[in-house]
LUMTOR-314317 format. One record per residue (C-alpha): residue number from 0; x, y, z. Coordinates in steps of 0.1 Angstrom, whole numbers. Layout:
N
R / NUM / X / Y / Z .
...
END
This chain:
364
R / 0 / -707 / 919 / 1671 .
R / 1 / -719 / 885 / 1672 .
R / 2 / -739 / 869 / 1648 .
R / 3 / -768 / 863 / 1673 .
R / 4 / -758 / 898 / 1685 .
R / 5 / -770 / 909 / 1649 .
R / 6 / -799 / 885 / 1648 .
R / 7 / -810 / 901 / 1680 .
R / 8 / -807 / 938 / 1662 .
R / 9 / -827 / 933 / 1630 .
R / 10 / -849 / 918 / 1651 .
R / 11 / -856 / 945 / 1673 .
R / 12 / -853 / 969 / 1643 .
R / 13 / -882 / 954 / 1623 .
R / 14 / -907 / 954 / 1658 .
R / 15 / -897 / 990 / 1659 .
R / 16 / -901 / 1000 / 1623 .
R / 17 / -939 / 976 / 1626 .
R / 18 / -947 / 994 / 1660 .
R / 19 / -941 / 1030 / 1646 .
R / 20 / -965 / 1026 / 1611 .
R / 21 / -988 / 1012 / 1628 .
R / 22 / -991 / 1049 / 1641 .
R / 23 / -994 / 1060 / 1605 .
R / 24 / -1017 / 1087 / 1611 .
R / 25 / -991 / 1106 / 1633 .
R / 26 / -966 / 1106 / 1606 .
R / 27 / -957 / 1127 / 1575 .
R / 28 / -957 / 1112 / 1542 .
R / 29 / -916 / 1111 / 1538 .
R / 30 / -914 / 1095 / 1573 .
R / 31 / -940 / 1066 / 1563 .
R / 32 / -922 / 1059 / 1529 .
R / 33 / -890 / 1059 / 1534 .
R / 34 / -898 / 1034 / 1573 .
R / 35 / -920 / 1011 / 1545 .
R / 36 / -887 / 1008 / 1525 .
R / 37 / -871 / 1000 / 1552 .
R / 38 / -895 / 972 / 1566 .
R / 39 / -893 / 962 / 1530 .
R / 40 / -859 / 955 / 1532 .
R / 41 / -858 / 938 / 1570 .
R / 42 / -884 / 913 / 1558 .
R / 43 / -859 / 885 / 1538 .
R / 44 / -829 / 899 / 1567 .
R / 45 / -855 / 883 / 1595 .
R / 46 / -867 / 856 / 1576 .
R / 47 / -833 / 846 / 1570 .
R / 48 / -829 / 851 / 1609 .
R / 49 / -861 / 829 / 1615 .
R / 50 / -848 / 801 / 1596 .
R / 51 / -812 / 804 / 1612 .
R / 52 / -825 / 805 / 1648 .
R / 53 / -857 / 774 / 1634 .
R / 54 / -823 / 751 / 1625 .
R / 55 / -802 / 757 / 1659 .
R / 56 / -838 / 756 / 1680 .
R / 57 / -840 / 721 / 1659 .
R / 58 / -802 / 707 / 1662 .
R / 59 / -802 / 716 / 1700 .
R / 60 / -838 / 696 / 1705 .
R / 61 / -824 / 669 / 1682 .
R / 62 / -792 / 666 / 1707 .
R / 63 / -811 / 665 / 1738 .
R / 64 / -837 / 635 / 1723 .
R / 65 / -801 / 620 / 1718 .
R / 66 / -791 / 626 / 1754 .
R / 67 / -823 / 609 / 1766 .
R / 68 / -819 / 581 / 1742 .
R / 69 / -802 / 557 / 1767 .
R / 70 / -800 / 520 / 1752 .
R / 71 / -828 / 531 / 1725 .
R / 72 / -810 / 522 / 1688 .
R / 73 / -835 / 535 / 1666 .
R / 74 / -841 / 569 / 1691 .
R / 75 / -802 / 570 / 1690 .
R / 76 / -807 / 567 / 1649 .
R / 77 / -832 / 589 / 1644 .
R / 78 / -820 / 620 / 1663 .
R / 79 / -782 / 612 / 1643 .
R / 80 / -794 / 614 / 1615 .
R / 81 / -816 / 648 / 1622 .
R / 82 / -781 / 664 / 1636 .
R / 83 / -760 / 656 / 1605 .
R / 84 / -794 / 666 / 1582 .
R / 85 / -796 / 704 / 1601 .
R / 86 / -759 / 700 / 1599 .
R / 87 / -761 / 704 / 1562 .
R / 88 / -782 / 730 / 1564 .
R / 89 / -768 / 753 / 1587 .
R / 90 / -735 / 769 / 1578 .
R / 91 / -753 / 776 / 1540 .
R / 92 / -774 / 794 / 1562 .
R / 93 / -758 / 814 / 1587 .
R / 94 / -726 / 822 / 1554 .
R / 95 / -763 / 833 / 1533 .
R / 96 / -776 / 851 / 1565 .
R / 97 / -740 / 871 / 1572 .
R / 98 / -744 / 885 / 1533 .
R / 99 / -773 / 895 / 1533 .
R / 100 / -768 / 918 / 1570 .
R / 101 / -736 / 929 / 1556 .
R / 102 / -744 / 966 / 1552 .
R / 103 / -756 / 982 / 1524 .
R / 104 / -742 / 1004 / 1503 .
R / 105 / -770 / 1038 / 1506 .
R / 106 / -768 / 1042 / 1473 .
R / 107 / -772 / 1005 / 1455 .
R / 108 / -811 / 1015 / 1452 .
R / 109 / -800 / 1045 / 1432 .
R / 110 / -809 / 1053 / 1395 .
R / 111 / -774 / 1063 / 1374 .
R / 112 / -759 / 1083 / 1356 .
R / 113 / -736 / 1065 / 1324 .
R / 114 / -708 / 1081 / 1304 .
R / 115 / -686 / 1066 / 1284 .
R / 116 / -659 / 1085 / 1265 .
R / 117 / -633 / 1071 / 1235 .
R / 118 / -598 / 1072 / 1250 .
R / 119 / -565 / 1065 / 1228 .
R / 120 / -571 / 1050 / 1198 .
R / 121 / -584 / 1074 / 1175 .
R / 122 / -619 / 1064 / 1151 .
R / 123 / -613 / 1027 / 1168 .
R / 124 / -615 / 1041 / 1204 .
R / 125 / -647 / 1060 / 1191 .
R / 126 / -665 / 1028 / 1177 .
R / 127 / -654 / 1009 / 1207 .
R / 128 / -674 / 1038 / 1230 .
R / 129 / -707 / 1036 / 1211 .
R / 130 / -703 / 990 / 1209 .
R / 131 / -696 / 999 / 1254 .
R / 132 / -728 / 1025 / 1249 .
R / 133 / -747 / 998 / 1236 .
R / 134 / -740 / 968 / 1256 .
R / 135 / -757 / 987 / 1284 .
R / 136 / -784 / 996 / 1267 .
R / 137 / -791 / 965 / 1258 .
R / 138 / -780 / 950 / 1295 .
R / 139 / -804 / 978 / 1306 .
R / 140 / -833 / 969 / 1284 .
R / 141 / -831 / 930 / 1296 .
R / 142 / -828 / 945 / 1336 .
R / 143 / -861 / 960 / 1327 .
R / 144 / -852 / 994 / 1335 .
R / 145 / -855 / 1032 / 1315 .
R / 146 / -828 / 1038 / 1292 .
R / 147 / -828 / 1079 / 1283 .
R / 148 / -802 / 1085 / 1261 .
R / 149 / -787 / 1124 / 1272 .
R / 150 / -762 / 1131 / 1253 .
R / 151 / -743 / 1122 / 1221 .
R / 152 / -709 / 1135 / 1204 .
R / 153 / -706 / 1110 / 1178 .
R / 154 / -675 / 1111 / 1154 .
R / 155 / -692 / 1109 / 1122 .
R / 156 / -685 / 1074 / 1113 .
R / 157 / -711 / 1056 / 1136 .
R / 158 / -683 / 1062 / 1172 .
R / 159 / -686 / 1084 / 1199 .
R / 160 / -664 / 1108 / 1213 .
R / 161 / -685 / 1107 / 1244 .
R / 162 / -717 / 1094 / 1248 .
R / 163 / -748 / 1100 / 1282 .
R / 164 / -776 / 1084 / 1292 .
R / 165 / -799 / 1082 / 1323 .
R / 166 / -809 / 1042 / 1337 .
R / 167 / -837 / 1043 / 1358 .
R / 168 / -850 / 1006 / 1379 .
R / 169 / -844 / 988 / 1405 .
R / 170 / -810 / 981 / 1420 .
R / 171 / -792 / 1000 / 1388 .
R / 172 / -763 / 1012 / 1410 .
R / 173 / -756 / 982 / 1424 .
R / 174 / -756 / 964 / 1394 .
R / 175 / -732 / 989 / 1377 .
R / 176 / -710 / 1006 / 1398 .
R / 177 / -680 / 980 / 1393 .
R / 178 / -683 / 992 / 1360 .
R / 179 / -667 / 1022 / 1367 .
R / 180 / -626 / 1024 / 1349 .
R / 181 / -609 / 1021 / 1316 .
R / 182 / -622 / 989 / 1289 .
R / 183 / -590 / 980 / 1262 .
R / 184 / -602 / 962 / 1234 .
R / 185 / -583 / 939 / 1210 .
R / 186 / -594 / 938 / 1179 .
R / 187 / -586 / 941 / 1136 .
R / 188 / -602 / 978 / 1133 .
R / 189 / -623 / 974 / 1098 .
R / 190 / -602 / 1007 / 1080 .
R / 191 / -574 / 984 / 1088 .
R / 192 / -559 / 968 / 1060 .
R / 193 / -529 / 946 / 1072 .
R / 194 / -549 / 924 / 1095 .
R / 195 / -529 / 939 / 1125 .
R / 196 / -544 / 938 / 1159 .
R / 197 / -552 / 971 / 1171 .
R / 198 / -555 / 984 / 1214 .
R / 199 / -577 / 1008 / 1220 .
R / 200 / -594 / 1018 / 1254 .
R / 201 / -623 / 1037 / 1263 .
R / 202 / -638 / 1050 / 1298 .
R / 203 / -668 / 1042 / 1319 .
R / 204 / -681 / 1065 / 1345 .
R / 205 / -715 / 1052 / 1365 .
R / 206 / -726 / 1081 / 1390 .
R / 207 / -752 / 1077 / 1413 .
R / 208 / -777 / 1098 / 1408 .
R / 209 / -779 / 1124 / 1434 .
R / 210 / -814 / 1139 / 1447 .
R / 211 / -818 / 1176 / 1451 .
R / 212 / -813 / 1174 / 1488 .
R / 213 / -781 / 1152 / 1484 .
R / 214 / -762 / 1184 / 1469 .
R / 215 / -767 / 1215 / 1478 .
R / 216 / -755 / 1237 / 1445 .
R / 217 / -756 / 1272 / 1450 .
R / 218 / -766 / 1296 / 1423 .
R / 219 / -738 / 1318 / 1427 .
R / 220 / -714 / 1287 / 1423 .
R / 221 / -725 / 1283 / 1390 .
R / 222 / -715 / 1301 / 1354 .
R / 223 / -744 / 1298 / 1331 .
R / 224 / -737 / 1296 / 1287 .
R / 225 / -756 / 1297 / 1263 .
R / 226 / -747 / 1288 / 1228 .
R / 227 / -762 / 1272 / 1197 .
R / 228 / -760 / 1236 / 1187 .
R / 229 / -742 / 1218 / 1165 .
R / 230 / -743 / 1180 / 1149 .
R / 231 / -713 / 1161 / 1141 .
R / 232 / -686 / 1178 / 1117 .
R / 233 / -694 / 1213 / 1130 .
R / 234 / -727 / 1213 / 1112 .
R / 235 / -755 / 1240 / 1130 .
R / 236 / -787 / 1213 / 1137 .
R / 237 / -811 / 1246 / 1160 .
R / 238 / -810 / 1282 / 1145 .
R / 239 / -818 / 1294 / 1188 .
R / 240 / -794 / 1293 / 1212 .
R / 241 / -807 / 1262 / 1228 .
R / 242 / -776 / 1246 / 1241 .
R / 243 / -765 / 1247 / 1278 .
R / 244 / -732 / 1248 / 1291 .
R / 245 / -726 / 1251 / 1334 .
R / 246 / -692 / 1255 / 1351 .
R / 247 / -693 / 1247 / 1385 .
R / 248 / -669 / 1272 / 1398 .
R / 249 / -655 / 1262 / 1431 .
R / 250 / -650 / 1226 / 1416 .
R / 251 / -646 / 1234 / 1380 .
R / 252 / -664 / 1209 / 1368 .
R / 253 / -683 / 1218 / 1333 .
R / 254 / -716 / 1200 / 1320 .
R / 255 / -729 / 1207 / 1283 .
R / 256 / -758 / 1199 / 1270 .
R / 257 / -774 / 1202 / 1235 .
R / 258 / -798 / 1177 / 1227 .
R / 259 / -831 / 1190 / 1235 .
R / 260 / -838 / 1217 / 1215 .
R / 261 / -857 / 1237 / 1247 .
R / 262 / -827 / 1259 / 1268 .
R / 263 / -850 / 1251 / 1298 .
R / 264 / -847 / 1207 / 1292 .
R / 265 / -809 / 1215 / 1285 .
R / 266 / -804 / 1235 / 1320 .
R / 267 / -821 / 1206 / 1337 .
R / 268 / -809 / 1177 / 1321 .
R / 269 / -772 / 1193 / 1327 .
R / 270 / -781 / 1205 / 1361 .
R / 271 / -788 / 1163 / 1366 .
R / 272 / -755 / 1150 / 1355 .
R / 273 / -735 / 1181 / 1374 .
R / 274 / -749 / 1172 / 1409 .
R / 275 / -745 / 1133 / 1401 .
R / 276 / -706 / 1144 / 1392 .
R / 277 / -702 / 1165 / 1428 .
R / 278 / -724 / 1137 / 1443 .
R / 279 / -693 / 1111 / 1431 .
R / 280 / -665 / 1128 / 1433 .
R / 281 / -679 / 1139 / 1478 .
R / 282 / -687 / 1095 / 1475 .
R / 283 / -651 / 1094 / 1460 .
R / 284 / -632 / 1110 / 1485 .
R / 285 / -656 / 1091 / 1515 .
R / 286 / -642 / 1058 / 1500 .
R / 287 / -611 / 1068 / 1495 .
R / 288 / -607 / 1073 / 1534 .
R / 289 / -622 / 1039 / 1543 .
R / 290 / -598 / 1019 / 1511 .
R / 291 / -571 / 1025 / 1535 .
R / 292 / -580 / 997 / 1552 .
R / 293 / -596 / 980 / 1518 .
R / 294 / -564 / 970 / 1501 .
R / 295 / -578 / 942 / 1483 .
R / 296 / -609 / 969 / 1475 .
R / 297 / -630 / 953 / 1442 .
R / 298 / -641 / 989 / 1427 .
R / 299 / -613 / 1014 / 1439 .
R / 300 / -633 / 1039 / 1413 .
R / 301 / -600 / 1050 / 1402 .
R / 302 / -617 / 1065 / 1361 .
R / 303 / -577 / 1054 / 1355 .
R / 304 / -577 / 1020 / 1366 .
R / 305 / -580 / 995 / 1334 .
R / 306 / -607 / 971 / 1344 .
R / 307 / -611 / 946 / 1318 .
R / 308 / -604 / 937 / 1279 .
R / 309 / -623 / 927 / 1251 .
R / 310 / -597 / 907 / 1229 .
R / 311 / -619 / 898 / 1197 .
R / 312 / -600 / 878 / 1177 .
R / 313 / -603 / 855 / 1209 .
R / 314 / -635 / 856 / 1216 .
R / 315 / -624 / 864 / 1257 .
R / 316 / -639 / 891 / 1275 .
R / 317 / -616 / 894 / 1307 .
R / 318 / -620 / 912 / 1341 .
R / 319 / -581 / 923 / 1360 .
R / 320 / -599 / 929 / 1392 .
R / 321 / -609 / 894 / 1398 .
R / 322 / -590 / 873 / 1370 .
R / 323 / -617 / 864 / 1351 .
R / 324 / -622 / 853 / 1318 .
R / 325 / -647 / 844 / 1297 .
R / 326 / -650 / 833 / 1261 .
R / 327 / -685 / 847 / 1256 .
R / 328 / -674 / 879 / 1242 .
R / 329 / -702 / 885 / 1219 .
R / 330 / -731 / 875 / 1242 .
R / 331 / -710 / 899 / 1266 .
R / 332 / -714 / 931 / 1241 .
R / 333 / -745 / 916 / 1232 .
R / 334 / -758 / 924 / 1265 .
R / 335 / -770 / 890 / 1276 .
R / 336 / -738 / 875 / 1292 .
R / 337 / -726 / 905 / 1315 .
R / 338 / -747 / 895 / 1339 .
R / 339 / -718 / 870 / 1349 .
R / 340 / -691 / 893 / 1348 .
R / 341 / -713 / 918 / 1375 .
R / 342 / -724 / 886 / 1396 .
R / 343 / -688 / 874 / 1400 .
R / 344 / -680 / 914 / 1409 .
R / 345 / -704 / 912 / 1434 .
R / 346 / -697 / 880 / 1453 .
R / 347 / -656 / 886 / 1453 .
R / 348 / -664 / 920 / 1469 .
R / 349 / -693 / 903 / 1493 .
R / 350 / -667 / 880 / 1504 .
R / 351 / -643 / 911 / 1510 .
R / 352 / -664 / 925 / 1528 .
R / 353 / -680 / 890 / 1554 .
R / 354 / -636 / 882 / 1558 .
R / 355 / -631 / 915 / 1568 .
R / 356 / -659 / 913 / 1588 .
R / 357 / -647 / 881 / 1604 .
R / 358 / -611 / 894 / 1610 .
R / 359 / -632 / 926 / 1631 .
R / 360 / -649 / 903 / 1652 .
R / 361 / -617 / 880 / 1653 .
R / 362 / -599 / 912 / 1663 .
R / 363 / -623 / 925 / 1691 .
END
């Protein structure tokens, strides 16, 4: 589809949505909400379409003026200057429009479940997992997102074996989806007397939060066990069987929750995580089918893929997928400069999808 056809299509869709919303009395609340959300998403795209069309129209008018200028040098100069000014603005405006017209990941607007787990490296890996979890917590705070800790399994020395949080806010999944994978750290552990640099790792998974309507979980597919919650080192933290372990029998996915004193609350949290994992598994399956033609994909979603290295002695962070190195390790871990990495990943993904779209257009 050409850019002109895409512009016509988006303007026509806006007209359809506006016409439907003008008949709000006939609508159920859910339809009205969905259409209102679509209209708010269409507005910036349509504004950019109108800007591009206006520039194209002004350029055509300037060319006509130039053609009719005859021997009028002043009019020729004025028309030529206007054409040059428009030519300087139009490609950038068209590029911005193409980005807005890129198909949006339907999960981008969702909240996310964040899971961080210590990998190879023992206590140092667990300490790094805690650092990463804190980095995302501070990053969420900077964006005004709600960061709800759902479960933390501590090592007793400040490290986390694993930690889970629910992050809610505007475009959470869109900003964090490329964080999934293996994060590697190179630093001298506090317990290392010889000052040798150790390498350890932690795994990050960012899952789009699933709604009840997204995943139909049958009670018959679940095995639910209750047990007594325990703290670090096995110490008892509760005298009732409030902890919950849910096993999804068809997939073998197991989720445990014990942070709440109420068995009901622990079950609700565990179900939220289970739905997210099941939804993510289906999302990964569909991505794998599409990825056959997208070999340069920024984020494959493979949890075993090493995506980033944090080198403390050199103060640098390197994202291996896009060969980006920033000497801002402390600011990134503090959540302050993580946006620079996120923006670079989003831009690379957009550039790849634009290139693929242009290649498809050329092929047709």
